[in-house]
GUBA-924329 format. One line per field, with one value per residue (C-alpha): residue number from 0; x, y, z; chain. Coordinates in nm, 2 decimals. Each point is the difference from the previous one (the first is absolute). Layout:
# residues N
resi [NUM,...]
px [X,...]
py [Y,...]
pz [Z,...]
chain [A,...]
This chain:
# residues 451
resi [0,1,2,3,4,5,6,7,8,9,10,11,12,13,14,15,16,17,18,19,20,21,22,23,24,25,26,27,28,29,30,31,32,33,34,35,36,37,38,39,40,41,42,43,44,45,46,47,48,49,50,51,52,53,54,55,56,57,58,59,60,61,62,63,64,65,66,67,68,69,70,71,72,73,74,75,76,77,78,79,80,81,82,83,84,85,86,87,88,89,90,91,92,93,94,95,96,97,98,99,100,101,102,103,104,105,106,107,108,109,110,111,112,113,114,115,116,117,118,119,120,121,122,123,124,125,126,127,128,129,130,131,132,133,134,135,136,137,138,139,140,141,142,143,144,145,146,147,148,149,150,151,152,153,154,155,156,157,158,159,160,161,162,163,164,165,166,167,168,169,170,171,172,173,174,175,176,177,178,179,180,181,182,183,184,185,186,187,188,189,190,191,192,193,194,195,196,197,198,199,200,201,202,203,204,205,206,207,208,209,210,211,212,213,214,215,216,217,218,219,220,221,222,223,224,225,226,227,228,229,230,231,232,233,234,235,236,237,238,239,240,241,242,243,244,245,246,247,248,249,250,251,252,253,254,255,256,257,258,259,260,261,262,263,264,265,266,267,268,269,270,271,272,273,274,275,276,277,278,279,280,281,282,283,284,285,286,287,288,289,290,291,292,293,294,295,296,297,298,299,300,301,302,303,304,305,306,307,308,309,310,311,312,313,314,315,316,317,318,319,320,321,322,323,324,325,326,327,328,329,330,331,332,333,334,335,336,337,338,339,340,341,342,343,344,345,346,347,348,349,350,351,352,353,354,355,356,357,358,359,360,361,362,363,364,365,366,367,368,369,370,371,372,373,374,375,376,377,378,379,380,381,382,383,384,385,386,387,388,389,390,391,392,393,394,395,396,397,398,399,400,401,402,403,404,405,406,407,408,409,410,411,412,413,414,415,416,417,418,419,420,421,422,423,424,425,426,427,428,429,430,431,432,433,434,435,436,437,438,439,440,441,442,443,444,445,446,447,448,449,450]
px [-3.23,-0.27,0.05,0.11,-0.03,0.30,-0.05,0.02,0.32,0.15,-0.11,0.19,0.31,0.07,0.00,0.18,0.28,0.04,0.02,0.26,0.21,-0.02,0.08,0.20,0.20,0.32,0.12,0.35,0.01,0.33,0.19,-0.21,-0.28,-0.32,-0.37,-0.21,-0.18,0.33,0.09,-0.32,0.06,0.35,-0.13,-0.27,0.24,0.23,-0.29,-0.13,0.33,0.03,-0.36,-0.02,0.11,-0.26,-0.27,0.09,-0.02,-0.35,-0.12,0.15,-0.18,-0.32,0.05,0.06,-0.29,-0.25,0.10,-0.04,-0.34,-0.11,0.11,-0.32,-0.23,-0.17,0.07,-0.29,-0.04,-0.28,0.14,0.31,0.15,0.04,0.33,0.09,-0.05,0.23,0.27,-0.02,-0.17,0.30,0.09,0.12,0.36,0.01,-0.17,0.27,0.26,-0.14,0.00,0.36,0.08,-0.18,0.19,0.33,-0.09,-0.08,0.33,0.20,-0.17,0.05,0.32,-0.14,0.04,0.30,0.25,-0.01,-0.34,0.07,0.37,0.11,0.07,-0.35,-0.33,0.16,0.13,-0.35,-0.18,0.26,-0.10,0.15,-0.06,-0.19,-0.33,0.00,0.06,-0.27,-0.27,0.10,0.03,-0.32,-0.18,0.08,-0.01,-0.33,-0.16,0.10,-0.05,-0.36,0.15,0.14,-0.27,-0.33,0.00,0.05,0.37,0.00,-0.30,0.17,0.33,-0.18,-0.19,0.30,0.19,-0.25,0.21,0.31,-0.09,-0.13,0.29,0.28,-0.12,-0.28,-0.25,-0.32,0.03,-0.18,0.30,0.19,-0.24,0.11,0.36,-0.05,-0.20,0.29,0.26,-0.16,-0.18,0.10,0.06,-0.26,-0.26,0.10,-0.04,-0.34,-0.11,0.13,-0.18,-0.32,0.02,0.10,-0.30,-0.23,0.12,0.21,0.33,0.09,0.20,0.32,-0.07,-0.09,0.32,0.22,-0.16,0.02,0.36,0.15,-0.19,-0.09,0.31,0.16,-0.14,0.20,-0.07,0.17,0.28,0.08,0.03,0.23,0.24,0.01,0.08,0.33,0.09,-0.03,-0.29,0.19,-0.01,-0.37,-0.06,0.25,-0.11,-0.36,0.08,0.19,-0.29,-0.23,0.25,0.03,-0.37,-0.06,0.25,-0.15,-0.35,0.10,0.18,-0.20,-0.34,0.18,0.19,-0.09,-0.20,-0.22,0.00,-0.15,-0.31,-0.32,-0.16,-0.34,-0.22,-0.08,-0.31,0.21,-0.12,0.28,0.11,-0.12,0.08,0.32,-0.07,-0.18,-0.23,0.02,-0.34,-0.08,0.12,0.26,0.38,0.20,0.05,-0.36,-0.13,0.25,-0.09,-0.37,0.06,0.22,-0.25,-0.29,0.21,0.09,-0.37,-0.09,0.25,-0.11,-0.03,0.30,-0.12,0.02,0.35,0.11,-0.18,0.18,0.33,-0.04,-0.12,0.32,0.21,-0.18,0.02,0.38,0.05,-0.20,0.08,0.36,0.21,-0.08,0.10,0.33,0.06,-0.06,0.18,0.27,0.09,0.00,0.21,0.25,0.04,0.06,0.25,0.17,0.01,-0.01,0.15,-0.32,-0.02,0.37,-0.05,-0.31,0.18,0.32,-0.12,-0.03,0.36,0.17,-0.25,0.06,0.38,-0.04,-0.20,0.28,-0.22,0.22,-0.07,-0.17,0.00,-0.20,-0.23,-0.07,-0.21,-0.19,-0.11,-0.22,-0.12,-0.23,-0.25,-0.11,-0.04,0.09,0.17,0.24,0.28,0.04,-0.04,0.27,0.22,0.01,0.32,0.09,0.10,0.19,0.07,-0.25,-0.01,-0.11,-0.25,-0.16,-0.01,-0.16,-0.26,-0.10,-0.02,-0.21,-0.25,-0.04,-0.02,-0.37,-0.08,0.00,-0.18,-0.07,-0.21,-0.06,0.09,-0.20,-0.30,0.02,-0.01,-0.31,-0.19,-0.16,0.28,0.15,0.35,0.15,0.30,0.22,-0.09,0.09,0.34,0.09,-0.12,0.20,0.32,-0.05,-0.06,0.31,0.23,-0.13,0.01,0.35,0.21,-0.20,0.01,0.37,0.08,-0.18,0.17,0.34,-0.10,-0.11,0.28]
py [0.40,-0.08,0.14,-0.26,0.01,0.04,-0.36,-0.12,0.19,-0.14,-0.35,0.03,0.18,-0.16,-0.37,0.06,0.21,-0.26,-0.27,0.19,0.05,-0.37,-0.14,0.26,0.23,-0.16,0.07,-0.05,-0.28,-0.11,0.15,-0.16,0.16,-0.20,0.07,-0.03,-0.31,-0.18,0.12,-0.14,-0.33,-0.03,0.08,-0.27,-0.25,0.05,-0.08,-0.31,-0.13,-0.33,-0.10,0.13,-0.32,-0.21,0.26,0.04,-0.37,-0.01,0.28,-0.16,-0.33,0.19,0.15,-0.35,-0.17,0.27,0.00,-0.38,0.02,0.28,-0.20,-0.21,0.29,0.16,0.37,0.24,0.19,0.23,0.33,0.06,-0.33,-0.04,0.11,-0.36,-0.11,0.27,-0.12,-0.38,-0.04,-0.02,-0.21,-0.36,0.11,0.26,-0.24,-0.25,0.28,0.08,-0.37,-0.03,0.32,-0.16,-0.33,0.19,0.21,-0.32,-0.16,0.31,0.06,-0.36,-0.07,-0.31,-0.14,0.07,0.25,0.18,0.14,0.11,0.09,0.35,0.09,-0.10,-0.02,0.05,0.34,0.10,-0.11,0.09,0.24,0.29,-0.15,0.14,-0.18,0.08,0.37,0.00,-0.07,0.29,0.26,-0.12,0.05,0.38,0.06,-0.17,0.18,0.34,-0.03,0.13,0.34,0.02,-0.19,0.11,0.37,0.15,0.02,-0.24,0.18,0.34,-0.10,-0.22,0.30,0.22,-0.25,0.00,0.24,-0.20,-0.36,0.04,0.19,-0.17,-0.36,-0.02,-0.09,0.15,0.22,-0.26,-0.24,0.22,-0.12,-0.36,0.10,0.19,-0.29,-0.24,0.24,0.04,-0.33,-0.30,-0.07,-0.28,0.27,0.20,-0.31,-0.07,0.37,-0.01,-0.33,0.14,0.32,-0.19,-0.23,0.30,0.16,0.28,-0.13,-0.13,-0.32,0.19,0.23,-0.29,-0.19,0.31,0.10,-0.36,-0.06,0.35,0.18,-0.28,0.11,-0.14,0.16,0.19,-0.29,-0.26,0.24,0.05,-0.38,-0.03,0.28,-0.14,-0.35,0.13,0.20,0.35,0.14,0.33,0.05,-0.04,0.36,-0.02,-0.36,0.09,0.32,-0.22,-0.24,0.30,0.13,-0.34,-0.06,0.33,-0.09,-0.34,0.15,0.22,-0.27,-0.33,0.11,0.11,-0.33,-0.36,-0.18,0.26,0.23,-0.28,-0.04,0.12,0.33,-0.16,-0.07,-0.35,-0.03,0.08,0.36,0.22,0.30,0.33,0.28,0.04,0.30,0.00,0.30,0.24,0.12,0.36,0.25,-0.23,-0.04,-0.30,0.12,0.09,-0.31,-0.22,0.16,-0.05,-0.37,-0.03,0.17,-0.22,-0.31,0.11,0.08,-0.36,-0.13,0.15,-0.33,-0.07,-0.36,-0.04,0.14,-0.25,-0.28,0.09,0.00,-0.34,-0.14,0.14,-0.17,-0.34,0.03,0.04,-0.26,-0.26,0.08,0.12,-0.15,-0.37,0.06,0.15,-0.30,-0.24,0.17,0.13,-0.35,-0.15,0.28,0.00,-0.38,0.04,0.27,-0.20,-0.34,0.06,0.24,0.08,0.37,0.04,-0.14,0.21,0.31,-0.04,0.24,0.28,-0.04,0.19,0.28,0.02,0.00,0.28,0.20,-0.05,-0.19,-0.21,-0.38,0.00,-0.39,-0.03,0.30,-0.14,-0.29,0.24,0.20,-0.30,-0.15,0.29,-0.12,-0.27,0.23,0.36,-0.08,-0.27,0.22,0.19,-0.32,-0.18,0.31,0.00,-0.20,-0.06,0.36,0.25,0.30,0.28,0.11,-0.35,-0.03,0.33,-0.10,-0.34,0.15,0.28,-0.21,-0.26,0.27,0.15,-0.34,-0.02,-0.33,-0.26,-0.32,-0.06,0.32,0.26,-0.22,-0.29,0.22,0.16,-0.34,-0.08,0.31,0.09,0.26,-0.10,-0.09,-0.35,-0.17,0.08,0.37,-0.01,-0.16,0.25,0.30,-0.13,-0.03,0.34,0.17,-0.15,0.10,0.35,0.05,-0.13,0.29,0.26,-0.19,-0.09,0.37,0.11,-0.27,0.13,0.35,-0.12,-0.23]
pz [-10.55,0.26,0.35,0.25,0.38,0.23,0.13,-0.36,-0.07,0.33,-0.10,-0.32,0.13,0.34,-0.08,-0.34,0.17,0.27,-0.26,-0.20,0.32,0.09,-0.34,-0.19,0.24,0.14,0.35,0.15,0.26,0.14,-0.28,-0.27,-0.21,0.01,-0.07,0.32,-0.13,-0.01,0.35,0.14,-0.18,0.14,0.35,-0.03,-0.15,0.30,0.24,-0.17,-0.15,0.20,-0.08,-0.35,-0.20,0.17,-0.04,-0.37,-0.05,0.15,-0.23,-0.30,0.09,0.04,-0.35,-0.15,0.18,-0.08,-0.37,-0.02,0.16,-0.23,-0.31,0.06,0.09,-0.30,-0.03,0.06,-0.32,0.10,0.10,0.20,0.14,0.38,0.13,0.12,-0.36,-0.13,0.24,-0.07,-0.34,-0.23,-0.31,0.05,-0.09,0.28,0.24,-0.07,0.05,0.34,0.10,-0.10,0.21,0.30,-0.04,-0.02,0.31,0.20,-0.11,0.09,0.34,0.12,-0.21,-0.16,-0.35,-0.23,0.13,-0.33,0.09,0.36,0.00,0.10,-0.36,-0.14,0.18,0.34,-0.11,-0.11,0.32,0.26,0.28,-0.20,-0.35,-0.29,0.05,0.37,-0.07,-0.27,0.26,0.22,-0.28,-0.16,0.34,0.01,-0.37,-0.04,0.30,-0.11,-0.37,0.02,0.10,-0.36,-0.18,0.15,0.05,-0.34,-0.05,-0.31,-0.15,0.04,-0.16,-0.26,-0.13,0.01,-0.22,-0.29,-0.21,0.07,-0.06,-0.35,-0.17,0.20,0.03,-0.25,0.27,0.15,0.31,0.21,-0.04,0.24,0.28,-0.08,0.02,0.33,0.15,-0.09,0.14,0.34,0.02,-0.21,-0.37,0.01,0.10,-0.31,-0.22,0.14,-0.06,-0.35,-0.08,0.14,-0.20,-0.32,0.04,0.07,-0.33,0.14,-0.15,-0.34,-0.04,-0.04,0.29,0.23,-0.10,0.06,0.33,0.14,-0.10,0.03,0.28,0.24,0.19,0.31,0.31,0.26,0.25,-0.22,-0.10,0.37,0.05,-0.30,0.10,0.35,-0.12,-0.17,0.30,-0.16,0.20,0.06,-0.38,-0.03,-0.13,-0.29,-0.07,-0.04,-0.19,-0.25,-0.01,-0.09,-0.26,-0.17,0.02,-0.18,-0.28,-0.04,0.00,-0.29,-0.20,0.05,-0.14,-0.32,-0.08,-0.06,0.14,0.16,-0.30,-0.21,0.22,-0.18,0.11,0.03,0.29,0.15,-0.23,-0.31,-0.04,-0.12,0.21,-0.15,0.25,0.19,0.22,0.34,0.03,0.29,0.12,-0.09,0.26,0.14,-0.02,0.10,0.36,0.07,-0.17,0.19,0.33,-0.06,-0.08,0.31,0.23,-0.14,0.08,0.35,0.07,-0.08,0.25,0.33,0.18,0.23,0.02,-0.38,0.00,0.27,-0.18,-0.33,0.18,0.15,-0.34,-0.16,0.27,-0.04,-0.38,0.02,0.28,-0.18,-0.36,-0.02,0.27,-0.08,-0.36,0.10,0.23,-0.29,-0.28,0.23,0.13,-0.35,-0.14,0.29,-0.04,-0.38,0.08,0.27,-0.16,-0.38,-0.25,-0.19,0.08,-0.07,-0.35,-0.07,0.13,-0.21,-0.28,0.26,0.13,-0.29,0.03,0.38,-0.06,-0.26,0.25,0.26,0.24,0.24,0.05,-0.34,-0.03,0.32,-0.08,-0.35,0.14,0.21,-0.31,-0.11,0.33,0.06,-0.25,0.25,0.30,0.07,0.34,-0.13,-0.15,0.32,0.21,-0.20,-0.01,0.38,0.07,-0.36,-0.08,0.22,-0.22,0.07,-0.37,-0.10,0.29,-0.09,-0.37,0.07,0.25,-0.23,-0.32,0.19,0.09,-0.35,-0.19,0.11,-0.17,0.28,-0.07,0.37,0.01,-0.26,-0.30,0.12,0.07,-0.35,-0.16,0.21,-0.13,-0.33,-0.07,-0.34,0.12,-0.04,0.16,-0.30,0.04,0.37,-0.07,-0.27,0.22,0.29,-0.20,-0.17,0.33,0.15,-0.29,-0.02,0.38,0.06,-0.14,0.19,0.33,-0.03,-0.07,0.32,0.20,-0.11,0.10,0.35,0.09]
chain [A,A,A,A,A,A,A,A,A,A,A,A,A,A,A,A,A,A,A,A,A,A,A,A,A,A,A,A,A,A,A,A,A,A,A,A,A,A,A,A,A,A,A,A,A,A,A,A,A,A,A,A,A,A,A,A,A,A,A,A,A,A,A,A,A,A,A,A,A,A,A,A,A,A,A,A,A,A,A,A,A,A,A,A,A,A,A,A,A,A,A,A,A,A,A,A,A,A,A,A,A,A,A,A,A,A,A,A,A,A,A,A,A,A,A,A,A,A,A,A,A,A,A,A,A,A,A,A,A,A,A,A,A,A,A,A,A,A,A,A,A,A,A,A,A,A,A,A,A,A,A,A,A,A,A,A,A,A,A,A,A,A,A,A,A,A,A,A,A,A,A,A,A,A,A,A,A,A,A,A,A,A,A,A,A,A,A,A,A,A,A,A,A,A,A,A,A,A,A,A,A,A,A,A,A,A,A,A,A,A,A,A,A,A,A,A,A,A,A,A,A,A,A,A,A,A,A,A,A,A,A,A,A,A,A,A,A,A,A,A,A,A,A,A,A,A,A,A,A,A,A,A,A,A,A,A,A,A,A,A,A,A,A,A,A,A,A,A,A,A,A,A,A,A,A,A,A,A,A,A,A,A,A,A,A,A,A,A,A,A,A,A,A,A,A,A,A,A,A,A,A,A,A,A,A,A,A,A,A,A,A,A,A,A,A,A,A,A,A,A,A,A,A,A,A,A,A,A,A,A,A,A,A,A,A,A,A,A,A,A,A,A,A,A,A,A,A,A,A,A,A,A,A,A,A,A,A,A,A,A,A,A,A,A,A,A,A,A,A,A,A,A,A,A,A,A,A,A,A,A,A,A,A,A,A,A,A,A,A,A,A,A,A,A,A,A,A,A,A,A,A,A,A,A,A,A,A,A,A,A,A,A,A,A,A,A,A,A,A,A,A,A,A,A,A,A,A,A,A,A,A,A,A,A,A,A,A,A,A,A,A,A,A,A,A,A,A,A,A,A,A]
């Protein structure tokens, strides 16, 4: 291992440790256990609460207008696209979704149009001063600003190299895939999908490996998990909640790559070349720790600019503000209207009711519909559970299952369909249902132990 300076070591250790403390170590505040990022978001939400619905509406309109404008501006294909283009240049479908979100936001803010859109049980619930969309903007602010502490200073490279000997035997994946999973975990599942797509197109993953990583390891970030557990009123159970998410994620990571449809994907690269070797080589004279440290220190050394870190943080914030919240507003309003005024989710969820009854989950009829609504957007099961369900066992089960389902058409699922990763809509539906069925017994068991 090459010798590194003290400043290089500090540049790796100090930001990484601060990032871990902010995102992963809970602290007790007012009797509840929360990670510091959530505490900061709650504090900010309290300060801006009266103005938040209007501010959120303005940002959602900006997202919609920018996307419509960029529909008619050709993409710059030479080199890395400008950041503004990455914010607003989306497919016509997602542009339309952002426009729908903006229309709903205006209707809710000014209580105009059909009451079904702006009532307190539909769009009004989402965009109220303490509603989900309003809270998203505050937690995205702090999460986005501080994400570079975890992403830019070598923490991912260190653990990614350490995981080389774990990923291949356990998950039939190359060691580098652990970096995708870690990036999703601390950042955003969409980032993990984009990383996977890039590495697949660059020839680092086979078709099977790309499909497995995108659908199994583009996991829900800590940021989004905090929002979901808060939405069902169980913030004080965040530690056992996220531990259960990790346990179920591990079990699904072991099972899903070995069964249909992922097991049927060919082990060949994007150009059709079959895979020949399965082991990553360690440089001579290194072990996983020394090699991981060298990779981490090299990454930290490239990120000495405080300005770059701040810039990356603000780009993260804008990416989530412009890209995620409008989608939640659109899908959330539509789904809450369907839940409030139709029985579609009740009908689709009926097959889950006997299983929930067998597992001893209270309010099984109500919870059944929430097992299927998550395929549209990850927030919707928790959002609909708030007010519909009162039993903590059921609330915990719904929140946890909604996080481990992973295949959300409003985000990860839609993004996968837009990439060259060989996964189609039928694959996504089957994977979603299999993940739900496998996860339910484990989650319900933990819920019975907790409550």
